[in-house]
FIZA-324789 format. One record per residue (C-alpha): x, y, z. Coordinates in steps of 0.2 Angstrom, whole numbers, padded with zeros to 4 digits, always signed. Example, Ala and Ser with C-alpha at 12.3 -4.5 7.8 and 13.67 -1.06 7.14 Angstrom:
2
+0062-0022+0039+0068-0005+0036
This chain:
346
-0659-0875+0038-0667-0858+0036-0653-0850+0046-0640-0859+0035-0648-0853+0019-0649-0835+0025-0631-0834+0031-0625-0842+0015-0630-0827+0005-0616-0817+0013-0603-0828+0004-0612-0828-0013-0616-0810-0014-0604-0801-0026-0600-0783-0027-0610-0774-0040-0599-0767-0054-0607-0750-0055-0592-0739-0053-0596-0732-0071-0613-0727-0065-0607-0719-0050-0594-0709-0059-0607-0703-0072-0619-0698-0058-0605-0688-0049-0600-0680-0066-0618-0675-0069-0620-0668-0051-0604-0658-0053-0609-0651-0070-0626-0645-0063-0618-0637-0048-0606-0628-0059-0620-0622-0070-0629-0615-0055-0614-0607-0048-0609-0598-0064-0627-0592-0065-0626-0584-0048-0607-0580-0044-0602-0578-0026-0587-0570-0018-0576-0583-0011-0565-0581+0004-0554-0596-0001-0538-0595-0011-0534-0610-0021-0519-0614-0032-0517-0628-0044-0512-0641-0031-0518-0634-0015-0533-0626-0007-0530-0614+0007-0544-0610+0019-0546-0592+0026-0533-0586+0039-0535-0591+0057-0548-0579+0066-0558-0576+0050-0572-0589+0049-0566-0607+0051-0548-0611+0056-0536-0616+0042-0536-0633+0036-0520-0643+0031-0515-0642+0012-0523-0654+0000-0529-0656-0018-0542-0644-0024-0559-0651-0022-0573-0652-0035-0590-0644-0030-0602-0655-0020-0592-0671-0023-0575-0665-0017-0561-0676-0021-0571-0692-0024-0568-0693-0043-0549-0693-0040-0551-0706-0027-0562-0717-0037-0550-0716-0052-0534-0719-0042-0536-0736-0032-0531-0741-0020-0536-0724-0011-0522-0725+0002-0508-0726-0011-0515-0711-0020-0516-0701-0004-0498-0706+0001-0492-0702-0017-0501-0685-0017-0493-0681+0000-0476-0686-0006-0478-0675-0021-0484-0660-0010-0470-0662+0002-0481-0663+0017-0484-0674+0032-0502-0669+0035-0515-0667+0021-0534-0663+0020-0544-0672+0007-0562-0667+0005-0574-0682+0001-0591-0675-0002-0594-0664+0013-0582-0673+0024-0564-0667+0027-0552-0682+0029-0536-0678+0037-0521-0690+0033-0505-0690+0043-0488-0698+0040-0478-0690+0053-0476-0699+0070-0475-0683+0080-0491-0676+0073-0499-0693+0076-0494-0693+0094-0501-0675+0096-0518-0681+0089-0519-0697+0099-0512-0690+0115-0512-0672+0117-0528-0669+0107-0537-0685+0111-0552-0677+0118-0555-0669+0101-0553-0685+0092-0561-0697+0104-0577-0700+0094-0580-0712+0079-0585-0709+0062-0603-0711+0057-0605-0724+0043-0619-0735+0036-0609-0751+0041-0606-0745+0059-0624-0740+0062-0630-0756+0055-0618-0768+0065-0621-0758+0081-0640-0759+0080-0641-0740+0079-0626-0735+0089-0631-0745+0105-0614-0753+0109-0597-0747+0116-0586-0750+0101-0595-0742+0087-0605-0728+0095-0600-0710+0094-0594-0701+0109-0609-0697+0121-0620-0704+0135-0624-0721+0126-0605-0724+0123-0601-0719+0141-0614-0731+0148-0609-0746+0137-0591-0743+0140-0594-0743+0158-0603-0760+0157-0589-0767+0146-0574-0762+0157-0582-0766+0174-0592-0782+0170-0584-0790+0155-0566-0787+0152-0561-0787+0171-0549-0799+0180-0564-0807+0190-0573-0812+0174-0557-0818+0166-0554-0830+0181-0573-0835+0182-0573-0842+0164-0555-0850+0165-0563-0868+0163-0572-0864+0147-0556-0858+0139-0547-0873+0145-0560-0884+0137-0559-0876+0120-0540-0877+0121-0542-0896+0124-0555-0897+0110-0542-0888+0098-0529-0901+0102-0541-0915+0098-0547-0907+0082-0529-0904+0076-0525-0922+0080-0540-0929+0070-0535-0918+0055-0517-0923+0056-0522-0941+0057-0533-0939+0041-0518-0930+0033-0506-0944+0036-0517-0956+0027-0520-0945+0011-0515-0929+0003-0525-0918+0014-0516-0904+0022-0520-0895+0039-0527-0878+0035-0520-0868+0050-0529-0852+0046-0546-0862+0046-0541-0870+0063-0536-0854+0071-0551-0845+0065-0563-0857+0072-0554-0860+0088-0556-0841+0091-0575-0843+0087-0577-0857+0098-0569-0848+0113-0580-0833+0110-0596-0843+0108-0592-0852+0124-0589-0836+0134-0604-0827+0127-0617-0840+0125-0610-0855+0134-0610-0866+0118-0598-0872+0105-0611-0875+0092-0626-0866+0085-0631-0883+0076-0627-0901+0079-0610-0905+0087-0597-0913+0076-0588-0929+0080-0571-0923+0076-0572-0907+0087-0572-0896+0071-0585-0883+0066-0601-0888+0058-0610-0879+0043-0618-0866+0054-0602-0862+0063-0593-0860+0047-0606-0848+0040-0606-0838+0057-0587-0835+0056-0588-0831+0038-0601-0818+0041-0592-0811+0056-0576-0808+0046-0586-0801+0031-0593-0789+0044-0576-0784+0050-0570-0781+0032-0585-0770+0028-0585-0760+0044-0575-0745+0039-0573-0749+0020-0576-0735+0008-0595-0732+0004-0599-0717-0006-0616-0714+0003-0606-0711+0019-0599-0695+0011-0614-0691+0000-0629-0695+0012-0642-0691-0002-0636-0706-0011-0640-0718+0003-0653-0731-0003-0647-0731-0021-0633-0743-0016-0622-0738-0031-0607-0749-0026-0617-0763-0018-0609-0760-0001-0626-0757+0008-0633-0774+0002-0618-0784+0008-0618-0775+0025-0636-0779+0027-0634-0797+0022-0619-0800+0034-0628-0792+0048-0644-0802+0045-0634-0818+0045-0625-0815+0061-0641-0808+0070-0651-0823+0065-0639-0835+0074-0637-0823+0089-0655-0818+0092-0662-0835+0093-0650-0838+0108-0653-0821+0116-0672-0821+0115-0673-0838+0123-0661-0833+0137-0670-0816+0140-0686-0826+0142-0678-0838+0154-0672-0824+0165-0688-0814+0165-0699-0829+0169-0688-0835+0183-0684-0851+0174-0665-0847+0175-0657-0842+0191-0638-0845+0189-0626-0835+0178-0615-0845+0166-0608-0833+0153-0607-0815+0147-0624-0815+0141-0631-0819+0158-0621-0805+0165-0627-0792+0152-0646-0798+0155-0645-0797+0174-0636-0780+0176-0647-0768+0187-0646-0749+0189-0647-0740+0205-0665-0742+0207-0665-0761+0204-0671-0760+0186-0663-0769+0171-0649-0758+0166-0649-0764+0148-0663-0767+0135-0664-0782+0125-0658-0772+0110-0643-0766+0119-0639-0783+0125-0640-0789+0106-0629-0775+0100-0616-0778+0114-0616-0796+0111-0612-0794+0092-0597-0783+0097-0590-0796+0109-0592-0810+0096
């Protein structure tokens, strides 16, 4: 019951309506910066027009950036983005008005480059992929990855290479796919039984079958069977459908996906982290706690079973991750890395 109550807070937590406070704070910071800049003027090497801001020529300082709106001091173009929602439509409209297929928008201290041309996109993703292989560092990605310990959300580096090697060679490979075939078949049979039970109830009343609900929980059941060798975190349901804990688990997972790279002002102005002006940080933490409380109970118990010798045979992905060894015969992954990778697989 404690787990259910903790996970339920994910659904009940509303976004804090503090956009006015955020805009006021950004305005005050901008004014203070302008006052300081006017007191001590500095020679600028950047030439700006009313619509674009051109960087110094190539070879002088930094290479030139794509055209874009003139940024405010400190906050960049954050005020414009907050006033023109949704942000992607504002960026697209701005690029149309400027007549460009590539633009640079400065958010805080981060240059965000947007592209609408397929040829430029191919160059970024294929010819220049080594320069863009890493992932952005955000509050949500750091929280959900347990401090950048998994293969999906970690920035490019030794940890990413290690976890990617584990994922590609031990998890998403043909041998593992064949090994867990029976578990996927069982879940397909359970799906058929569950839909039949729902259709039978619908035939006797005015209740319709929610296809989205069924599909979401079928995917959840399959992943839980492959990862933890179980369909339920709580008590099994007679009709084959999800129980309360399974519903909360999938809701928390989808909440996490929706927040993963959602806009958070502290990602661009790190000195605002902790103030949580837009409520993003609170909801990310609650979603992460809800998922981890369900996962950690299973992982901690399984880790103990393998270390004590109580468990000897592998049955799922969790057993694979725990039993991996390095060249010296020592455990390849720590329990924190196992938890981080398990959350990504789920």
